[in-house]
C-alpha positions as CSV (number, residue, x, y, z in Angstrom):
1,X,-62.1,-46.3,114.6
2,X,-63.7,-43.2,112.9
3,X,-63.6,-40.0,115.0
4,X,-66.7,-39.0,116.6
5,X,-68.1,-35.9,115.0
6,X,-69.6,-34.9,118.2
7,X,-66.2,-35.1,119.9
8,X,-64.1,-32.9,117.7
9,X,-60.8,-31.8,119.1
10,X,-59.9,-28.2,119.8
11,X,-57.8,-27.8,116.6
12,X,-60.7,-28.8,114.3
13,X,-63.0,-26.4,116.0
14,X,-60.5,-23.5,115.6
15,X,-59.9,-24.5,111.9
16,X,-63.6,-24.5,111.1
17,X,-64.1,-21.1,112.7
18,X,-61.2,-19.5,110.8
19,X,-62.4,-20.9,107.5
20,X,-65.9,-19.6,108.0
21,X,-64.4,-16.1,108.6
22,X,-62.2,-16.1,105.5
23,X,-64.5,-18.0,103.2
24,X,-66.1,-14.8,101.6
25,X,-62.6,-13.3,100.9
26,X,-61.5,-16.6,99.4
27,X,-64.5,-16.7,97.0
28,X,-63.8,-13.1,95.9
29,X,-60.2,-13.9,95.2
30,X,-61.1,-16.9,93.2
31,X,-63.7,-14.8,91.2
32,X,-61.1,-12.2,90.3
33,X,-58.5,-14.8,89.4
34,X,-61.0,-16.5,87.0
35,X,-61.9,-13.1,85.4
36,X,-58.6,-11.0,85.4
37,X,-59.6,-8.7,82.5
38,X,-62.7,-7.5,84.1
39,X,-62.4,-3.8,85.0
40,X,-63.0,-2.5,88.5
41,X,-65.6,0.2,88.8
42,X,-63.9,3.6,88.6
43,X,-64.2,6.0,91.5
44,X,-66.0,9.2,90.6
45,X,-63.7,12.2,90.3
46,X,-65.4,15.5,90.8
47,X,-62.1,17.6,90.2
48,X,-62.0,19.3,86.8
49,X,-58.3,20.1,85.8
50,X,-57.4,23.5,84.5
51,X,-57.2,23.5,80.6
52,X,-53.8,24.1,79.2
53,X,-53.1,27.5,77.7
54,X,-52.7,27.8,74.0
55,X,-49.7,29.5,72.3
56,X,-51.9,32.4,71.3
57,X,-53.1,33.0,74.9
58,X,-49.5,33.0,76.2
59,X,-48.2,35.2,73.4
60,X,-51.0,37.7,74.0
61,X,-50.3,37.7,77.7
62,X,-46.6,38.6,77.2
63,X,-47.0,40.9,74.2
64,X,-47.2,44.2,76.1
65,X,-43.9,43.5,77.8
66,X,-42.4,42.3,74.6
67,X,-43.4,45.5,72.8
68,X,-41.7,47.5,75.5
69,X,-38.6,45.3,75.3
70,X,-38.4,45.6,71.5
71,X,-38.3,49.5,71.6
72,X,-39.8,51.9,69.1
73,X,-40.1,51.0,65.5
74,X,-39.4,47.2,65.6
75,X,-39.9,44.9,62.7
76,X,-42.1,41.9,63.1
77,X,-38.9,39.8,63.4
78,X,-37.6,42.1,66.2
79,X,-40.9,41.6,68.0
80,X,-40.8,37.8,67.6
81,X,-37.4,37.7,69.3
82,X,-38.7,39.9,72.1
83,X,-41.8,37.6,72.5
84,X,-40.1,34.2,72.4
85,X,-38.1,34.3,75.6
86,X,-41.0,35.7,77.6
87,X,-43.3,33.1,76.2
88,X,-41.0,30.2,77.0
89,X,-40.5,31.5,80.5
90,X,-44.3,31.8,81.1
91,X,-45.5,29.1,83.5
92,X,-48.3,28.2,81.2
93,X,-46.2,27.7,78.0
94,X,-46.6,24.1,76.7
95,X,-43.1,22.7,77.1
96,X,-43.2,20.5,74.1
97,X,-44.2,23.4,71.8
98,X,-41.9,25.8,69.8
99,X,-43.0,29.3,68.7
100,X,-42.4,29.3,65.0
101,X,-41.7,32.7,63.3
102,X,-44.1,32.1,60.4
103,X,-47.0,31.4,62.8
104,X,-46.1,34.4,64.8
105,X,-45.6,36.8,61.9
106,X,-48.5,35.7,59.7
107,X,-51.1,34.8,62.3
108,X,-50.5,35.8,65.9
109,X,-49.2,39.3,65.4
110,X,-52.0,40.0,62.9
111,X,-54.7,38.7,65.2
112,X,-53.2,40.7,68.1
113,X,-53.3,44.0,66.2
114,X,-56.8,43.2,65.0
115,X,-58.1,42.5,68.5
116,X,-56.0,45.0,70.5
117,X,-55.2,47.7,67.9
118,X,-52.1,48.6,65.9
119,X,-48.7,48.2,67.5
120,X,-47.1,51.7,67.3
121,X,-44.1,51.7,65.0
122,X,-44.4,48.0,64.0
123,X,-43.4,47.4,60.4
124,X,-43.3,44.4,58.1
125,X,-40.8,43.8,55.4
126,X,-41.7,45.0,51.9
127,X,-43.1,42.3,49.5
128,X,-43.8,44.2,46.4
129,X,-43.2,47.6,44.7
130,X,-45.1,50.5,43.4
131,X,-43.7,51.7,40.1
132,X,-44.9,55.2,39.4
133,X,-45.9,56.4,35.9
134,X,-44.0,59.6,34.7
135,X,-41.8,59.5,37.8
136,X,-39.3,61.9,36.4
137,X,-42.1,64.5,35.7
138,X,-43.5,64.4,39.2
139,X,-45.1,67.6,40.4
140,X,-44.8,70.1,42.2
141,X,-43.2,72.2,39.5
142,X,-40.2,74.3,40.3
143,X,-40.7,77.9,41.4
144,X,-39.6,80.0,38.5
145,X,-38.6,82.8,40.8
146,X,-36.9,80.7,43.5
147,X,-34.8,77.6,43.9
148,X,-35.3,74.5,41.8
149,X,-36.9,71.7,43.9
150,X,-34.1,69.2,44.4
151,X,-35.9,66.0,45.5
152,X,-35.2,62.3,44.8
153,X,-36.4,61.0,41.5
154,X,-39.4,58.8,42.2
155,X,-39.4,55.6,40.2
156,X,-40.1,52.6,42.5
157,X,-41.4,52.5,46.0
158,X,-40.9,49.4,48.2
159,X,-44.3,48.5,49.8
160,X,-43.6,47.7,53.4
161,X,-45.6,49.0,56.4
162,X,-43.4,52.0,56.9
163,X,-43.2,52.9,53.2
164,X,-46.9,52.8,52.7
165,X,-47.6,54.8,55.8
166,X,-45.2,57.5,54.6
167,X,-46.3,57.4,50.9
168,X,-48.4,60.2,49.4
169,X,-49.7,59.9,45.8
170,X,-48.2,62.5,43.5
171,X,-50.9,65.0,42.3
172,X,-52.2,64.5,38.8
173,X,-49.5,62.2,37.7
174,X,-51.4,59.0,37.3
175,X,-55.0,57.9,38.1
176,X,-54.9,54.2,37.6
177,X,-53.1,51.2,39.2
178,X,-52.5,47.8,37.8
179,X,-51.8,45.0,40.3
180,X,-49.7,42.1,38.9
181,X,-49.1,39.1,41.0
182,X,-45.6,38.6,39.7
183,X,-42.6,40.9,40.1
184,X,-41.1,39.8,36.9
185,X,-43.8,41.3,34.8
186,X,-42.9,44.9,35.6
187,X,-39.9,45.3,33.2
188,X,-42.1,44.0,30.3
189,X,-44.8,46.5,31.1
190,X,-42.2,49.3,31.3
191,X,-40.7,48.3,28.0
192,X,-44.2,48.5,26.4
193,X,-44.7,52.0,28.0
194,X,-48.0,50.9,29.6
195,X,-47.5,53.3,32.6
196,X,-46.9,56.3,30.4
197,X,-49.5,55.5,27.7
198,X,-52.3,54.9,30.3
199,X,-51.1,57.2,33.1
200,X,-51.0,54.0,35.2
201,X,-48.8,52.9,38.1
202,X,-47.9,49.3,38.4
203,X,-47.9,47.4,41.7
204,X,-45.9,44.2,41.3
205,X,-45.8,41.6,44.0
206,X,-45.0,38.0,44.8
207,X,-48.4,36.3,45.0
208,X,-50.9,37.4,47.5
209,X,-51.0,41.1,48.4
210,X,-49.6,42.0,51.9
211,X,-51.6,44.1,54.4
212,X,-49.4,47.0,53.4
213,X,-50.2,46.7,49.7
214,X,-53.9,46.4,50.5
215,X,-53.7,49.5,52.7
216,X,-52.2,51.4,49.8
217,X,-55.0,50.3,47.4
218,X,-57.6,51.2,50.0
219,X,-56.0,54.7,50.2
220,X,-55.9,55.0,46.4
221,X,-59.5,53.9,45.9
222,X,-61.2,55.8,48.7
223,X,-59.3,59.0,49.1
224,X,-57.9,59.4,45.5
225,X,-60.5,57.7,43.3
226,X,-58.0,55.7,41.3
227,X,-59.0,52.9,38.9
228,X,-57.5,49.6,40.1
229,X,-57.0,46.6,37.9
230,X,-55.8,43.1,38.7
231,X,-53.8,40.7,36.4
232,X,-53.2,37.1,37.7
233,X,-52.9,33.4,36.8
234,X,-56.0,31.3,36.0
235,X,-55.7,29.2,39.0
236,X,-57.2,29.0,42.5
237,X,-54.5,31.3,44.0
238,X,-54.9,33.8,41.2
239,X,-58.6,34.0,41.7
240,X,-58.1,34.3,45.4
241,X,-55.5,37.1,45.0
242,X,-58.0,39.1,43.0
243,X,-60.8,38.4,45.6
244,X,-58.6,39.4,48.6
245,X,-57.6,42.6,46.9
246,X,-61.2,43.8,47.0
247,X,-62.9,41.9,49.9
248,X,-62.6,41.7,53.6
249,X,-60.6,38.9,55.1
250,X,-59.9,37.8,58.7
251,X,-56.8,39.9,58.6
252,X,-58.6,43.0,57.3
253,X,-62.2,42.7,58.2
254,X,-63.0,46.3,57.2
255,X,-61.3,46.1,53.8
256,X,-63.3,46.9,50.7
257,X,-61.9,48.2,47.4
258,X,-63.4,48.3,43.9
259,X,-61.1,46.2,41.8
260,X,-61.5,45.4,38.1
261,X,-60.5,41.9,37.2
262,X,-58.8,41.7,33.8
263,X,-58.0,38.0,34.1
264,X,-56.4,35.7,33.4
265,X,-59.7,33.6,33.8
266,X,-60.4,30.1,32.6
267,X,-62.5,31.5,29.8
268,X,-59.7,33.8,28.7
269,X,-57.2,31.0,28.7
270,X,-59.4,28.8,26.6
271,X,-60.1,31.5,24.1
272,X,-56.4,32.3,23.7
273,X,-55.7,28.5,23.3
274,X,-53.4,28.1,26.3
275,X,-52.4,24.6,27.5
276,X,-53.4,23.7,31.0
277,X,-51.1,22.1,33.6
278,X,-52.0,20.0,36.6
279,X,-51.9,21.3,40.1
280,X,-52.1,20.0,43.6
281,X,-53.4,22.3,46.4
282,X,-53.6,20.9,49.9
283,X,-56.5,23.1,51.0
284,X,-58.6,22.6,47.9
285,X,-60.9,25.4,46.8
286,X,-61.7,27.9,49.5
287,X,-65.4,28.2,50.3
288,X,-65.8,31.9,49.4
289,X,-64.3,31.1,45.9
290,X,-66.2,27.9,45.5
291,X,-69.6,29.7,45.7
292,X,-68.6,32.0,42.8
293,X,-67.2,29.6,40.3
294,X,-69.0,28.9,37.1
295,X,-69.7,25.4,36.0
296,X,-66.9,25.7,33.5
297,X,-64.4,26.8,36.1
298,X,-65.5,23.9,38.4
299,X,-64.3,21.5,35.8
300,X,-60.8,22.8,36.3
301,X,-60.9,23.7,40.0
302,X,-62.0,20.6,41.8
303,X,-60.8,19.8,45.3
304,X,-57.1,19.3,45.8
305,X,-56.3,18.3,42.2
306,X,-57.2,20.1,39.0
307,X,-55.9,22.1,36.0
308,X,-54.5,25.6,35.9
309,X,-53.2,28.2,33.3
310,X,-50.2,30.4,33.8
311,X,-50.2,34.0,32.6
312,X,-46.6,33.4,31.5
313,X,-47.9,31.0,28.9
314,X,-49.2,33.9,26.9
315,X,-46.4,34.1,24.4
316,X,-44.7,35.9,22.8
317,X,-44.5,38.6,25.4
318,X,-45.9,41.1,22.9
319,X,-49.1,39.0,22.8
320,X,-49.4,39.3,26.6
321,X,-49.2,43.1,26.4
322,X,-51.9,43.0,23.7
323,X,-54.0,40.9,26.0
324,X,-53.6,43.4,28.9
325,X,-54.5,46.3,26.6
326,X,-57.5,44.6,25.2
327,X,-58.8,43.8,28.7
328,X,-58.2,47.4,29.9
329,X,-60.3,48.7,27.0
330,X,-63.0,46.1,27.5
331,X,-63.3,47.1,31.1
332,X,-63.6,50.9,30.6
333,X,-60.1,52.1,31.3
334,X,-60.2,55.9,31.6
335,X,-58.6,58.1,29.0
336,X,-55.3,60.0,29.6
337,X,-55.3,62.1,32.7
338,X,-56.1,65.8,32.6
339,X,-56.8,67.7,35.8
340,X,-60.3,69.1,36.5
341,X,-60.9,72.6,35.2
342,X,-60.3,74.5,38.4
343,X,-57.0,72.7,39.0
344,X,-56.0,72.9,35.3
345,X,-56.4,76.7,35.4
346,X,-54.0,77.0,38.3
347,X,-51.5,74.4,36.9
348,X,-51.6,75.9,33.4
349,X,-50.7,79.4,34.9
350,X,-47.8,77.8,36.8
351,X,-46.5,76.0,33.7
352,X,-46.7,79.2,31.7
353,X,-44.8,81.2,34.2
354,X,-42.2,78.4,34.5
355,X,-41.6,78.3,30.7
356,X,-41.6,82.1,30.5
357,X,-38.9,82.3,33.2
358,X,-36.8,79.8,31.2
359,X,-37.2,81.9,28.1
360,X,-36.2,85.1,29.9
361,X,-33.2,83.4,31.4
362,X,-32.1,82.3,27.9
363,X,-32.6,85.7,26.4
364,X,-30.6,87.5,29.2
365,X,-27.9,84.8,29.1
366,X,-27.5,85.5,25.3
367,X,-27.5,89.3,25.7
368,X,-25.0,89.4,28.5
369,X,-22.9,86.4,27.5
370,X,-23.6,84.9,31.0
371,X,-21.7,81.7,30.3
372,X,-18.5,83.7,29.7
373,X,-19.2,86.0,32.6
374,X,-19.6,83.1,35.0
375,X,-16.4,81.4,33.9
376,X,-14.4,84.6,34.2
377,X,-15.7,85.3,37.7
378,X,-15.2,81.7,38.8
379,X,-11.6,81.8,37.6
380,X,-10.9,85.0,39.5
381,X,-12.4,83.9,42.8
382,X,-10.9,80.4,42.6
383,X,-7.5,82.0,42.8
384,X,-8.5,84.0,45.9
385,X,-9.9,80.8,47.7
386,X,-6.7,78.8,47.1
387,X,-8.7,75.6,46.8
388,X,-5.6,73.4,46.2
389,X,-4.4,74.3,49.7
390,X,-7.7,74.7,51.6
391,X,-10.0,72.0,50.3
392,X,-9.1,69.5,53.0
393,X,-9.5,72.0,55.7
394,X,-12.9,73.0,54.4
395,X,-14.0,69.4,54.5
396,X,-12.8,68.8,58.0
397,X,-14.5,72.0,59.2
398,X,-17.8,70.7,57.7
399,X,-17.3,67.3,59.3
400,X,-17.1,69.1,62.7
401,X,-20.6,70.3,62.2
402,X,-22.1,67.2,60.6
403,X,-20.3,63.9,60.5
404,X,-23.1,62.3,58.4
405,X,-22.0,64.0,55.2
406,X,-19.8,62.4,52.5
407,X,-16.7,64.4,51.7
408,X,-18.0,66.0,48.5
409,X,-21.2,67.2,50.2
410,X,-19.1,68.6,53.1
411,X,-16.9,70.5,50.7
412,X,-19.8,71.9,48.8
413,X,-21.6,73.0,51.9
414,X,-18.5,74.7,53.4
415,X,-17.6,76.5,50.1
416,X,-21.1,77.9,50.0
417,X,-20.7,79.2,53.5
418,X,-17.3,80.8,52.7
419,X,-18.6,82.5,49.5
420,X,-21.6,83.9,51.3
421,X,-19.7,85.0,54.4
422,X,-16.5,86.3,52.9
423,X,-16.9,87.0,49.2
424,X,-20.5,88.3,48.7
425,X,-19.5,92.0,48.7
426,X,-16.6,91.3,46.3
427,X,-18.7,89.2,44.0
428,X,-21.4,91.9,43.9
429,X,-18.9,94.5,42.9
430,X,-17.3,92.3,40.3
431,X,-20.7,91.4,38.8
432,X,-21.8,95.1,38.7
433,X,-18.6,96.1,36.9
434,X,-18.9,93.3,34.3
435,X,-22.6,94.0,33.6
436,X,-21.9,97.7,33.2
437,X,-19.3,96.8,30.6
438,X,-21.7,94.5,28.7
439,X,-24.6,97.0,28.8
440,X,-22.3,99.8,27.7
441,X,-23.5,102.2,30.4
442,X,-20.0,103.1,31.5
443,X,-19.4,105.4,28.5
444,X,-23.0,106.6,28.2
445,X,-23.6,104.8,24.9
446,X,-27.0,103.4,25.9
447,X,-28.2,106.9,26.9
448,X,-26.7,108.5,23.8
449,X,-28.3,105.9,21.6
450,X,-31.7,106.8,23.0
451,X,-31.1,110.6,22.4
452,X,-30.0,110.0,18.9
453,X,-33.0,107.9,18.1
454,X,-35.2,110.7,19.5
455,X,-33.7,113.3,17.3
456,X,-34.2,111.4,14.2
């Protein structure tokens, strides 16, 4: 007999009531089960997290302390090792990052100085040399009535930060500078006597000019009015080397120097008949250069791949020298250097007096047999000094005053002191006696000769 719907038992009533209560939850669960990939709506998040600090920001934050830790006169590498532990200890340093030396030296330290000013005493390693023309003839001239200037022979100057800061151009020795992007070209130019024949210094480098080299050229062009020439490869880097020698860059935004480009250009290379070679350059053609290229040059410099010409391909080397000289003349190289009239008048007088003093010295030396006199006096006083016994003591006495001297300089200095302090009076008497003998005044022959001449 079917149950009467009107007479449900208590269990059924409770079951129906519970089902009605959970039915909506059941349906939602079934809906989500049938569509498991459907995303739930995201809750809105109104919190904006702090951006992570860049390496540059952290380095700039610790730089003042790093400069103090590095001490006075640090190199860029010294400063890098002072910065690195401070940067790594900074709470905002990105843990997965490493501060690379190249990035610090070539970018961060340069940007810091540009934004915050030069770091006192900071120097960068030399990457290039200045080879002076006529180095062994460098002025100033010696004082004909005083001591001969005994300075180091100026031949080649390393071009680092400290060296450029300390460098001063020798007066009226050369008035032109040739920048060559390859160190190996200097000996060839020297062999051809380019510096001497053109009164021209050579700056040789390895590729792009450093900040120190560009500082030197700025000093030469503005304060000294030197003519500056550039010789480079016919490729993107060669063209950029010449451009950055004369124009401002992000490293040196105020830089501006008049530079005369003597090639090598694409047109020059084609006229000479050089063979091109392929190149790959990751960055392609820089925008500042791209805007200046001729249609012919664009055929060779196109994007990351193209063709280039090496200056070393101009062979034999004698032909390369000929090319340089042809380009110098085409571009108005100045004639040999002669000082302006006012300066020439003063220098000419000094040179005359210098040569006159040499002539007088020679004449007196011949008349008095000075060579013999010096030898005789030296032999006499050497016996008095007893050098074979006292030399070591003299050296040790000099070391007590200055331990930086080598032994031969120490001996020379102490001997000079001994001669001045102990033997000056004796030497003066000896010289007077010897000169009297040579002049004949001890027997009155000089005076008698004059009287006899007067009587005739």
